[in-house]
C-alpha positions as CSV (number, residue, x, y, z in Angstrom):
1,L,-84.3,-2.4,-3.6
2,L,-82.5,-0.9,-0.6
3,K,-85.2,-2.3,1.9
4,E,-84.7,-5.7,0.6
5,G,-81.0,-5.4,1.0
6,A,-79.3,-4.0,-2.0
7,E,-75.8,-2.4,-1.2
8,I,-75.0,-1.2,-4.7
9,I,-77.6,0.3,-7.3
10,D,-76.4,-0.2,-11.0
11,I,-77.8,2.4,-13.3
12,G,-77.7,1.4,-16.9
13,P,-78.9,4.0,-19.5
14,Q,-78.6,1.5,-22.4
15,S,-79.8,-2.0,-22.6
16,T,-77.2,-4.4,-23.7
17,R,-79.4,-7.1,-24.7
18,P,-79.3,-8.6,-28.3
19,N,-80.9,-6.2,-30.8
20,A,-81.3,-3.4,-28.2
21,E,-81.3,0.1,-29.5
22,F,-77.8,1.8,-29.7
23,L,-77.5,5.0,-27.9
24,S,-74.7,7.5,-28.3
25,S,-73.0,8.9,-25.1
26,E,-75.0,12.2,-25.4
27,Q,-78.3,10.1,-25.4
28,E,-77.1,8.2,-22.4
29,I,-76.5,11.5,-20.6
30,E,-79.9,12.8,-21.5
31,R,-81.5,9.7,-20.1
32,I,-79.7,9.7,-16.9
33,G,-80.6,13.6,-16.3
34,N,-80.3,14.3,-12.6
35,M,-81.3,10.7,-11.6
36,I,-77.9,9.9,-9.8
37,S,-77.7,13.3,-7.9
38,L,-81.2,12.7,-6.7
39,I,-80.7,9.2,-5.5
40,K,-77.4,10.3,-3.7
41,K,-79.4,13.1,-2.0
42,E,-82.1,10.9,-0.8
43,F,-79.9,7.8,0.1
44,P,-76.3,9.0,0.7
45,E,-75.4,5.8,2.1
46,I,-75.9,3.8,-1.1
47,L,-73.2,3.1,-3.7
48,I,-74.0,3.8,-7.3
49,S,-72.4,2.0,-10.2
50,L,-72.9,3.4,-13.7
51,D,-73.1,0.8,-16.6
52,T,-71.7,2.3,-19.8
53,F,-68.9,1.8,-22.0
54,Y,-68.6,5.6,-23.0
55,A,-65.7,7.7,-21.3
56,E,-67.9,10.9,-21.5
57,T,-70.8,9.3,-19.6
58,V,-68.5,8.2,-17.1
59,K,-67.1,11.8,-16.6
60,F,-70.7,12.9,-16.5
61,G,-71.7,10.3,-13.7
62,Y,-68.7,11.2,-11.7
63,N,-69.8,14.7,-11.5
64,E,-73.0,13.6,-10.5
65,G,-71.6,11.3,-7.7
66,I,-71.3,7.7,-8.9
67,D,-69.1,5.5,-7.0
68,I,-68.1,2.7,-9.5
69,I,-67.6,2.5,-13.2
70,N,-69.3,-0.7,-14.7
71,D,-67.9,-1.1,-18.3
72,I,-69.3,-4.1,-20.1
73,S,-66.9,-3.5,-23.0
74,G,-63.5,-3.9,-21.0
75,G,-62.4,-0.6,-22.6
76,Q,-62.8,-2.0,-26.0
77,F,-65.7,0.1,-27.3
78,D,-64.3,3.5,-26.3
79,E,-60.4,4.1,-26.6
80,N,-60.7,6.8,-23.8
81,M,-62.3,4.6,-21.2
82,F,-59.2,3.4,-19.3
83,K,-57.5,6.8,-19.5
84,T,-60.9,8.3,-18.1
85,A,-60.9,5.6,-15.3
86,A,-57.2,6.2,-14.4
87,E,-58.1,9.9,-14.0
88,I,-61.1,9.8,-11.8
89,K,-59.8,7.0,-9.7
90,L,-63.0,5.1,-9.0
91,P,-63.4,1.3,-8.8
92,Y,-63.6,-0.1,-12.3
93,I,-65.7,-3.3,-13.3
94,L,-63.8,-5.2,-16.0
95,M,-66.0,-7.5,-18.0
96,H,-65.1,-10.3,-20.4
97,V,-66.8,-9.7,-23.8
98,N,-66.2,-10.0,-27.6
99,P,-64.1,-7.0,-29.0
100,T,-66.9,-5.0,-30.6
101,Y,-70.6,-3.9,-30.0
102,E,-71.7,-5.6,-33.1
103,T,-70.1,-9.0,-32.0
104,M,-70.7,-8.8,-28.3
105,H,-73.5,-11.2,-28.5
106,D,-72.0,-13.4,-31.1
107,K,-71.8,-17.0,-29.5
108,I,-68.1,-18.3,-29.7
109,K,-67.1,-21.7,-28.7
110,F,-63.8,-21.5,-26.7
111,Q,-61.2,-24.3,-26.5
112,D,-61.1,-23.5,-23.0
113,I,-63.5,-20.9,-21.6
114,T,-61.8,-20.5,-18.2
115,L,-58.2,-20.1,-19.8
116,S,-59.6,-17.7,-22.3
117,V,-61.2,-15.5,-19.7
118,N,-58.2,-15.6,-17.5
119,Q,-56.0,-14.7,-20.5
120,Y,-58.4,-11.5,-21.3
121,F,-58.2,-10.5,-17.6
122,S,-54.5,-10.8,-17.6
123,E,-54.0,-8.6,-20.5
124,K,-56.7,-6.0,-19.6
125,T,-55.6,-5.7,-15.9
126,K,-52.0,-5.2,-16.8
127,Q,-53.1,-2.2,-19.0
128,L,-55.3,-0.9,-16.3
129,L,-52.6,-1.2,-13.5
130,E,-50.0,0.3,-15.7
131,M,-52.2,3.4,-16.2
132,G,-52.8,3.6,-12.6
133,V,-56.2,1.9,-12.2
134,N,-55.8,-0.2,-9.1
135,D,-59.2,-0.9,-7.8
136,I,-60.4,-3.5,-10.3
137,I,-63.4,-5.8,-10.0
138,L,-63.7,-8.8,-12.5
139,D,-66.8,-9.9,-14.4
140,P,-66.7,-13.0,-16.5
141,G,-69.5,-11.9,-18.6
142,F,-72.3,-14.5,-18.2
143,G,-74.8,-13.9,-21.0
144,F,-72.4,-12.2,-23.4
145,G,-71.0,-14.3,-26.5
146,K,-70.7,-17.6,-24.7
147,T,-72.5,-21.1,-25.3
148,V,-74.6,-22.6,-22.6
149,E,-72.0,-25.4,-22.3
150,D,-69.1,-22.8,-21.8
151,Q,-71.1,-20.8,-19.4
152,M,-71.8,-24.0,-17.1
153,K,-68.4,-24.7,-17.2
154,L,-67.4,-21.3,-16.0
155,L,-70.0,-21.7,-13.2
156,E,-68.0,-24.8,-12.1
157,E,-64.6,-23.0,-12.3
158,V,-65.3,-19.6,-10.8
159,K,-62.8,-20.2,-8.2
160,Y,-60.1,-20.4,-10.9
161,L,-60.9,-16.7,-12.2
162,G,-58.9,-13.6,-11.4
163,F,-55.9,-15.4,-10.1
164,G,-57.1,-14.5,-6.5
165,K,-55.8,-10.8,-6.9
166,F,-59.0,-9.3,-7.8
167,P,-62.8,-9.5,-6.4
168,L,-65.2,-11.2,-8.6
169,L,-68.6,-10.0,-9.6
170,I,-71.2,-12.5,-11.0
171,G,-74.2,-11.7,-12.9
172,I,-76.4,-14.7,-13.8
173,S,-79.7,-13.4,-12.8
174,R,-82.4,-14.2,-15.4
175,K,-79.8,-15.2,-17.9
176,S,-81.0,-17.3,-20.8
177,F,-78.4,-19.9,-20.5
178,I,-80.3,-20.8,-17.2
179,Y,-83.9,-20.5,-18.2
180,K,-83.9,-21.6,-21.9
181,P,-82.5,-25.3,-21.2
182,L,-85.2,-25.7,-18.6
183,G,-88.1,-24.5,-20.7
184,K,-89.0,-21.9,-18.2
185,S,-89.5,-18.1,-18.3
186,P,-86.7,-15.7,-16.8
187,L,-89.2,-14.8,-14.0
188,D,-89.7,-18.7,-12.8
189,I,-86.0,-19.6,-12.2
190,N,-85.4,-18.0,-8.8
191,E,-84.8,-21.5,-7.2
192,E,-82.3,-22.4,-9.9
193,T,-80.6,-19.1,-9.6
194,Q,-80.2,-19.0,-6.0
195,K,-78.6,-22.4,-6.0
196,L,-76.1,-21.1,-8.5
197,H,-75.6,-18.0,-6.4
198,L,-74.6,-20.0,-3.5
199,K,-72.3,-22.0,-5.8
200,V,-70.4,-19.1,-6.7
201,L,-70.2,-17.6,-3.3
202,Q,-68.8,-20.8,-2.1
203,Q,-66.1,-20.3,-4.7
204,G,-65.1,-16.8,-3.8
205,A,-67.6,-14.3,-5.5
206,K,-67.7,-11.2,-3.7
207,I,-70.5,-9.2,-5.6
208,L,-73.8,-10.7,-7.1
209,R,-75.6,-8.6,-9.6
210,V,-79.3,-9.5,-9.3
211,H,-83.0,-8.7,-9.9
212,D,-84.5,-10.4,-6.9
213,V,-82.8,-8.6,-4.2
214,A,-84.7,-10.2,-1.2
215,E,-84.2,-13.7,-2.4
216,A,-80.4,-13.2,-3.0
217,K,-80.0,-11.7,0.4
218,K,-81.4,-14.7,1.9
219,T,-79.0,-16.9,-0.1
220,L,-76.0,-14.6,1.1
221,E,-77.2,-14.9,4.8
222,E,-77.3,-18.6,4.3
223,F,-73.9,-18.6,2.9
224,L,-72.5,-16.5,5.8
225,K,-73.9,-18.7,8.6
């Protein structure tokens, strides 16, 4: 990944796919083990984000050397998450998602998806800023509880997300809203994905969460020409 051009490695001890096994914080920590400190020792230049919705896992990761908190729950699954983020002062990725673990993949048809996501961002960033979390990255949550139509609309309106105040992270790699309508497998949509990556970069996205690093790097280089 590093040789292909990755700048941030996202470590996620728990799958958030539909019907995935639910893990406790203790189980997450056991899975992580000394992985973070080993990566940091071998590759001190790399940034590591920790994908978890547990405050205790974040605290463990902080002591191991993580650089970024990647919370897919927006602080909704653990009431101590925002407090912990404020205490350790790391960049915090705030994702739009339904309010509980059990409903996070329930498809909701929004009257105006872009407006709804921005209202969520406005409420949550206000809470975070008031608690002292100032380094916030916004993730609109592609693949989480949104219809195909709403996600395609969001892709067209990325430029309106986040009020221009916070950097945007976009994660559309291998998402079903792209490959299912095309009748393809998630491994066979690289060309379509890179076109969409270019589209969101042109609208101001700052971070891409990807699986095919080398291909995404080429897209980024094309955008920066």
